[in-house]
C-alpha positions in Angstrom: 64.0 33.8 28.9 62.6 36.1 31.7 64.1 39.5 31.8 65.9 40.3 35.1 66.0 44.0 36.1 68.4 44.8 39.0 69.7 48.0 40.4 72.9 47.6 38.5 70.9 47.5 35.2 69.3 50.9 35.9 70.7 54.2 34.9 71.5 56.5 37.8 70.6 59.5 35.6 67.2 58.0 34.8 66.5 57.4 38.5 67.5 61.0 39.3 65.4 62.3 36.5 62.4 60.4 37.8 63.1 61.6 41.4 63.3 65.2 40.4 60.2 64.9 38.2 58.2 63.3 41.0 59.3 66.1 43.4 58.0 68.8 41.1 55.4 66.8 39.1 56.9 68.5 36.1 59.6 67.5 33.6 60.4 71.2 32.9 61.1 72.0 36.6 63.1 68.8 37.0 65.2 69.8 34.0 65.9 73.1 35.7 67.1 71.3 38.8 69.3 68.9 36.8 70.6 71.5 34.3 69.5 69.5 31.3 66.7 69.9 28.8 63.1 69.0 29.4 63.3 66.5 26.5 66.3 64.7 28.1 64.4 64.3 31.4 61.3 63.0 29.6 63.4 60.5 27.6 65.2 59.3 30.8 61.9 58.7 32.5 60.4 56.9 29.5 63.5 54.7 29.4 63.2 53.9 33.1 59.5 53.0 32.7 60.5 50.7 29.8 63.2 48.9 31.8 60.8 48.5 34.8 57.9 47.5 32.7 55.6 49.8 34.6 54.2 53.3 34.1 55.4 55.8 36.7 53.5 58.8 35.6 50.1 59.5 34.0 50.4 62.5 31.6 47.4 64.8 31.6 46.7 68.3 30.3 47.2 69.6 33.9 50.7 68.0 34.2 52.1 64.8 35.7 50.3 62.5 38.1 52.2 59.7 39.9 50.8 56.2 39.4 50.7 53.7 42.3 54.1 52.4 41.2 55.5 55.9 41.1 54.1 56.7 44.5 55.9 53.6 45.9 59.2 54.4 44.2 59.5 58.2 44.7 60.0 58.5 48.5 62.6 55.7 48.5 64.6 57.3 45.8 64.3 60.8 47.4 65.7 59.4 50.6 68.5 57.4 48.9 69.7 60.5 47.0 69.6 62.6 50.2 71.7 60.0 52.0 74.1 59.9 49.1 74.5 63.7 49.1 75.1 63.7 52.8 77.8 61.0 52.5 79.6 62.9 49.7 79.4 66.1 51.8 80.8 64.2 54.8 83.8 63.1 52.7 84.4 66.6 51.3 83.8 68.6 54.4 84.5 66.3 57.3 81.0 66.4 58.8 77.7 64.8 58.4 75.3 67.6 57.5 71.6 66.6 57.1 69.1 68.7 55.3 65.7 69.1 57.1 62.9 70.7 55.1 59.8 71.8 57.1 56.7 73.5 55.7 55.3 75.8 58.4 52.1 77.9 58.6 53.1 81.5 58.8 51.3 82.3 62.1 53.4 79.6 63.9 56.6 80.6 62.0 56.3 84.2 63.0 54.7 83.7 66.4 56.8 80.9 67.8 59.4 79.2 65.6 61.7 81.9 64.2 62.5 83.6 67.5 63.6 80.2 69.0 65.2 78.5 66.0 68.7 79.8 66.9 68.6 77.5 69.9 68.0 74.4 67.7 70.7 75.5 65.3 73.1 75.9 68.2 72.2 72.5 69.5 72.4 70.8 66.1 74.9 72.7 64.0 75.1 70.0 61.3 71.4 70.0 60.6 70.7 72.3 57.6 67.2 73.7 58.4 65.1 74.9 55.5 61.7 76.5 56.2 59.0 76.8 53.6 56.4 79.2 55.0 52.9 78.7 53.7 49.3 79.6 54.4 48.4 76.2 55.8 47.7 74.7 52.4 50.6 72.4 51.6 51.4 69.1 49.8 54.2 67.4 51.8 54.7 64.8 49.1 54.8 67.1 46.1 57.1 69.5 47.9 59.4 66.8 49.3 59.0 68.0 52.8 60.3 66.1 55.8 57.4 67.4 57.8 54.9 70.2 58.3 53.6 72.4 61.0 49.9 73.0 60.4 46.8 74.5 62.0 43.8 72.2 62.2 42.4 69.1 64.0 45.4 66.8 63.4 43.4 64.5 61.0 45.3 64.7 57.7 45.1 61.7 55.5 48.2 59.5 55.2 50.0 61.7 57.8 51.1 61.1 61.4 50.3 64.1 63.5 51.7 65.2 66.9 49.9 67.9 68.9 52.1 71.0 69.6 50.0 73.8 70.9 46.5 75.1 71.2 45.5 78.2 69.3 42.3 79.7 70.7 40.8 82.5 68.6 39.5 85.8 69.8 38.8 89.2 68.2 41.5 91.8 68.2 41.5 95.4 67.0 43.2 98.8 67.5 42.6 100.5 70.8 40.3 103.0 69.1 38.0 100.3 67.7 38.2 98.2 70.9 37.0 101.1 73.0 33.7 101.0 71.0 33.2 97.2 71.6 31.3 97.2 74.8 29.5 93.9 74.1 29.9 91.3 71.3 26.9 92.7 69.6 28.8 95.9 68.8 30.9 93.8 66.4 28.0 94.1 63.9 29.0 97.8 63.4 32.5 96.9 62.0 34.1 95.0 59.2 35.0 91.6 60.5 38.1 90.3 58.7 37.9 86.6 57.8 40.4 83.8 57.1 39.8 81.2 54.5 38.4 79.0 57.3 35.0 80.6 57.0 33.6 78.8 60.0 35.8 80.7 62.5 33.7 83.8 63.1 30.4 81.8 63.2 32.0 79.6 65.9 33.1 82.6 68.0 29.8 84.5 67.5 27.8 81.4 68.5 29.9 81.1 71.7 29.3 84.8 72.3 25.5 84.2 71.9 25.3 86.3 68.8 24.8 83.7 66.1 22.7 86.1 64.1 25.6 88.4 63.4 27.0 87.7 59.9 30.8 88.3 59.4 31.3 90.5 56.4 34.8 91.6 55.5 37.9 90.9 53.4 39.0 87.3 53.4 42.8 86.8 54.0 44.9 83.6 53.6 47.2 84.4 56.6 46.5 85.6 60.1 49.4 88.1 59.9 47.9 89.7 56.8 44.6 90.0 58.7 46.3 91.5 61.7 48.2 94.0 59.5 44.8 95.1 58.1 43.4 95.4 61.6 46.3 97.6 62.7 45.3 100.0 59.9 42.1 100.6 61.9 40.0 99.1 59.1 38.2 96.4 61.1 38.4 93.5 63.6 40.4 90.4 63.1 39.8 86.9 64.6 43.1 85.3 65.3 45.0 82.9 67.6 45.9 85.4 70.3 48.9 83.4 71.6 50.7 84.0 68.3 50.4 87.8 68.7 51.7 88.4 72.2 54.1 91.2 71.2 51.4 93.2 69.5 49.0 92.7 72.4 51.6 93.4 75.0 52.6 96.7 73.4 49.0 97.8 73.1 49.1 98.1 69.3 46.4 95.5 69.4 43.7 95.0 72.0 41.7 91.9 72.8 38.3 93.5 73.8 36.6 90.2 75.0 38.0 87.5 77.2 36.0 84.8 75.3 38.2 82.5 73.2 37.1 79.5 71.1 39.1 76.4 70.0 38.6 75.5 66.4 42.0 73.7 66.0 45.6 73.7 67.1 49.1 73.5 65.8 50.4 70.0 64.8 53.7 68.6 63.6 53.1 66.1 60.8 55.0 63.8 58.5 54.0 61.3 55.8 53.4 57.8 57.2 55.1 56.4 54.1 58.3 58.4 54.8 60.7 57.0 57.3 61.8 59.9 59.6 65.5 60.7 59.6 67.6 61.6 62.6 67.2 65.3 61.9 63.4 65.2 61.9 63.4 63.2 65.1 65.7 65.7 66.8 63.6 68.6 65.5 60.4 66.9 66.8 61.9 66.4 70.3 63.2 70.0 70.4 59.9 71.5 69.1 57.8 69.6 71.7 60.1 71.0 74.4 59.6 74.5 73.1 55.9 74.2 72.9 55.7 72.6 76.4 57.3 75.8 77.7 54.8 78.0 75.8 51.2 78.7 76.7 48.4 77.7 76.3 49.0 73.9 76.8 45.4 72.7 76.3 44.8 70.6 73.2 41.9 71.4 70.9 38.6 69.7 71.8 38.8 67.0 69.1 40.9 65.0 68.5 43.1 65.1 71.6 45.6 62.4 70.6 48.5 61.8 68.3 47.5 60.2 65.0 49.8 57.4 64.1 
């Protein structure tokens, strides 16, 4: 007789154990979330796999890896548990709060988002916004993000991208150093701070007709760390100037050359496999309005469209 597996036959604890393990790709971290032992989580997941007749994880020396079946199941369970938590919260507190978790690159967070977020919270008081600031290297699936704000060309695999704002790059330095930069060739005399995107300086120097200058300097993983180093008078940083308007406006930083180059822009993304909730859609609409009121408005050279 063929075995029939329905939702009523599955353990809610086993489903939650799998969901938490898929979120962290770790039984240990899942156990911390659920306040049980690592062995209990592992046993729950093994039992669920046995009931379903499929393997949900591949175990490796580096940790857990979701199988195709695990990838198909995890987002649906994550969404289901979120809806359940919101429903219970609604009963307990008389509202319908919805958690919105966004991963955001630090330059956009500090340059645009944080100073304006209070208007979103005032407009949507029942949306619980959680920001995870990063250095532009993020895994929206593993971190269970509803969306991300990233710097790049908008072409991320398995993600839908909507263009937010251009972010042209130009050198910045203290007034003391900037006064010594009469032409782009003078940059060769100074330490040129670099981001992990090692093609940024070559792109700007090529546009300045100085392709022979080699950028040598400390490599930083965030623009704000690079600017902080520049403010110490240690060298010249190449950054999206639109994100540092306060520093430039106060004169703490100086942009010695008008030349700017586009190597990417800021994009709002979400996984194509994840159905957007009402909170994400509200956030997307609000954020597009915020960016429409900010400058510059020109999209990066390629691509210039939304990726769906």
